[in-house]
N, C-alpha and C positions, 0 to 999 in steps of 0.2 A: 820539516815538511819534505826535505829531500829523502829522509829515511822512510817516511810514510809512502811517498810516491814510488820509491824503489821497491818497497815490500809489495805494494799494489801491483806493479808490473811483474815482479817475480812470481806472484801467485797466479796472475793471468797466464803467463808463459807456461808455468808448471801444469796448469789444467789443459790448455788448448794445444800443447805440444805432446800430449798423451791421449790415448784412446778413451780414458775413463770419463773425461769431461764431455766429449762428443757423444759417447754412448748414453750417458745420463740425460743429455739434452734430447737425444733421439727417442729414448723411452718416454720421457715426459711429453714430447710432441705427439708421439703415437697415441698415448692415452687421451690427450686432449682431442685429437682428431677422431678417435672412436666415439668419445662422448658427443662431439659435435654432430657426427653423422647419425648417431643413434637417437639423440634427444632433441636436436635443434633443426636439422635439415629434414623436416617432415612435410610432405605434400599437404597443403591446406592448413598447416600449423602457423602459429604466430611468428613474426620475424623478430625473435629475441634470442639473446645468448644467455639468458638467466640460468638455465640448467647447466650450461657449460661453466659459467662463472662460479656457481655454487659448488659444483663437484671439483672444479679446479683447485679449490682450497684443500680438498682431500688428496689430490694429486701432488700438491706442493708438500703436504705432510710426508708423503712417501719419497719425493725427489730431493727436497732440500737437505735432509741429512746425508744423502748420497754425495752431494756436492761438498759438504762440510766435513765428512768423516776422515778425510786425509789431511786436514789442516795442520794438526799437530802430531797425529799418529804416524803419518808417513815421515815427518821430520825426525821423530825419535827412532823409528825403525831403520832408517837409512843412516842414522848417525850424523845428520846435518843440523840438528837442533843446537848443539854446542857451537858449531860454526856460525849459525845465525845469531846466537847471543853475543858472539865476539864483535859484531858490528855495533856502531854507535846507537842503533835503535834499541829502545827498552822494550819490555814485555807489552806495555800499553800500545806502543806504536806498531808492534808486530800484530797484535790482535786486531786493531782498527784497519791496518792495511790489508790483512787477509779477509776481513769481513767485507770491506768495500769491493774487493775483487770478486768474492763469492756472490755479492749482491748483483754485480754486473752480469755475471754468468747466469744467475737465476732469472734476471730480468729479460734475458733472451727468450725465455718461454712465453713472454708476452707477444712475441712476433707471431706464433701460430694462432693466438687468439685474435689478433688484429686481422690476420688472413681469413680466419673463419668469418669475421664480421664483414669483410669485403665480399666473400662468397655469398653471404646472406643478403648483402646489399643488391646483388644482381637479381634476387628473387623477391625482395620486399624492401621495407624501409626500417631497419633496426635503429634503436635509440642509441646514438653514440655517446650521449651523456651518461646513460646507464652503463655502457661498456667501459667508458673512461673511469667511472667511479668504481666499477668492479675490478679493473686493473690496478687501481690505487689500493684497494683492499687486499688484493692478492700480493702486491709488493710489500705491504705492511705485515701481513701474515707470514709471508715467506721470510721476511727479515727475522721475525721471532724464531722460526724453525731453523734458520741458518745459525743464529746465535746459540740455540740449544744444541745443534750438531757440533758446533765448535767447542762448547763446554764439554760435551761427551768425549770429544777427541783429545782433550787434555788429560782424561782419566785412564786411557789405555793406549797401548801401542798397536792394537789390532784395529784395522779399519772396520772389519765386520762387526766386532763387538761395539765399536763406537756408533755405527749406524743403527744397530739393533737397540742399543741403550737409548738413543735419542728417539727412535720411532716408538719404542715401548712406553717411554715417558709421555709422549704426546697422546698415544692411544689411551693410556690410563687416565690422563687429565680429561680428555673428551668423554670417555665412557662414564667416568664418575660424575661429570657435570650433567650428563644426560640421564643417568639411571638413579642417582641418589636423591634428586629433589622430591620424588614421590615417596621416599622412605623417611624423610626428616621433617622437622618442624617447618611450617610455611615461612617462618622468618628467615630460615637458612636457604630456602629454595631460590630466592632471588640472587643470593650471593653465589650459589653454585651455578646458576644459569650464566651469570656474568663471567665465570672463569673459563667457559667454553670458547676457544678461539674460533671454531668453525661457525658457531652461531653469530658471532660478531662479524665474521667475514661475509655471512649471508646478507647482512644489511647493505653492505657495499654492492652486492650483486644485483639488488633491486633498485640501485641508484640513490640510496639514502646515505648521505654523508653525516655521520654522527661523531661529534667531537669526542664523546666518551670512548668510542671504539678506537679512534685514532690515538688517544692518550693511552688506552690499554695496550695496544701493540707497541707503541714507542717505549712505554715504561717497562714492559716485559723484555723487549729487545735490549734496552740499555742495561737493565738489571742482569740479564744473562751474559752480556759482554763484560760487565764488571766482574762477575763470577769467573768468566773465562780468563780475564786478566789475572785474577787471584790464582787460578790454576796454573797459568803460565809462569807467574812469579814463583810458585812452588817448584815448578820444573827448573827454573833458573837457579833457585837456591840450592838445588841438589838434595840427594837423599840424606846427607849427613846433617844438614841443618833443618830439614823439613819438619822434624818432630818439634823443634823449638818454635815453629811458626803455627803449630796446630791450634793453640788457644786463640791467637790473633785471627787465624783464618776462620774459626767458628764464629767469632764476634763479627767479622766482616760479612760472613754469610748471612747471619741473622739481621745485620743492619741493612743489607741489600734487600732481603725479603720484606722487611718492615717498610722500607722506602717505596718499593714497588707497590705493595698493598695499599699504602697510604695514598700514593699518586692515583692509582686506579679508583679507589673509593672516593677521593676528592672530586675527580672529574666525572664520576657517575652521579654526583649531586645535581638536582634539577637546576640550581642556580647557576652552575657552570656548564651545564650540558646544552648544546645547541645542535639542531639537525637541519640539514639542507637537502631539498629534493632536487637532484641533478637531472632528472628525466625531462 
């Protein structure tokens, strides 16, 4: 626990003692403010943050990889990765500590959304149950995108390449999930719809808490963190022994993918799926 807490504090200090973290927060807050003024703060319009909460998922898709892109890339570029490994903390502790710190940083983007709700409160009566559910959905979706950004960061020493890799992967998943259902057999359409994280985040934005969506984001986040730990373990092993780990790494990769798919499919079943209207 001491190693985990130390890694958590180290990652927080690394981000907030540099301009990168503040710039990323400022850009995300600016985008949220523009969406709020353009789509929510309308004369005679309904007092709701639904448009902001729905588009905030896309903002997180852009911003979350920017938080996570330096998680391992910067350590390798500065030559501090070997020093970090010399501590008692193992790769798993390092991954979890970094993830928790990044999650706190990303959670700060919830403050502008709450401020927008307070501004709307002075003109109408927004549904705070809907807003709270939307914030929970954004936290879950942001966690998945952070984990994806961390995984990309283990694959390259370049922060820019890490960011683009995570962003491109997210866009490919979303676009395929939205475009392919009309081109494939209807039996596969439901599966493709369920893969889209933005569609699942939209349910939270309207105040609908669906246990299947919660399970989806948790399973994807845990799966990506396990793959990140696998990548970090490969870095720890060094280039000399990494080839010997290739077969085991592929098996672990397939195992994680199967487990995530099984968990998502299981909780999508009607018998285990429950919905709650928080509005």
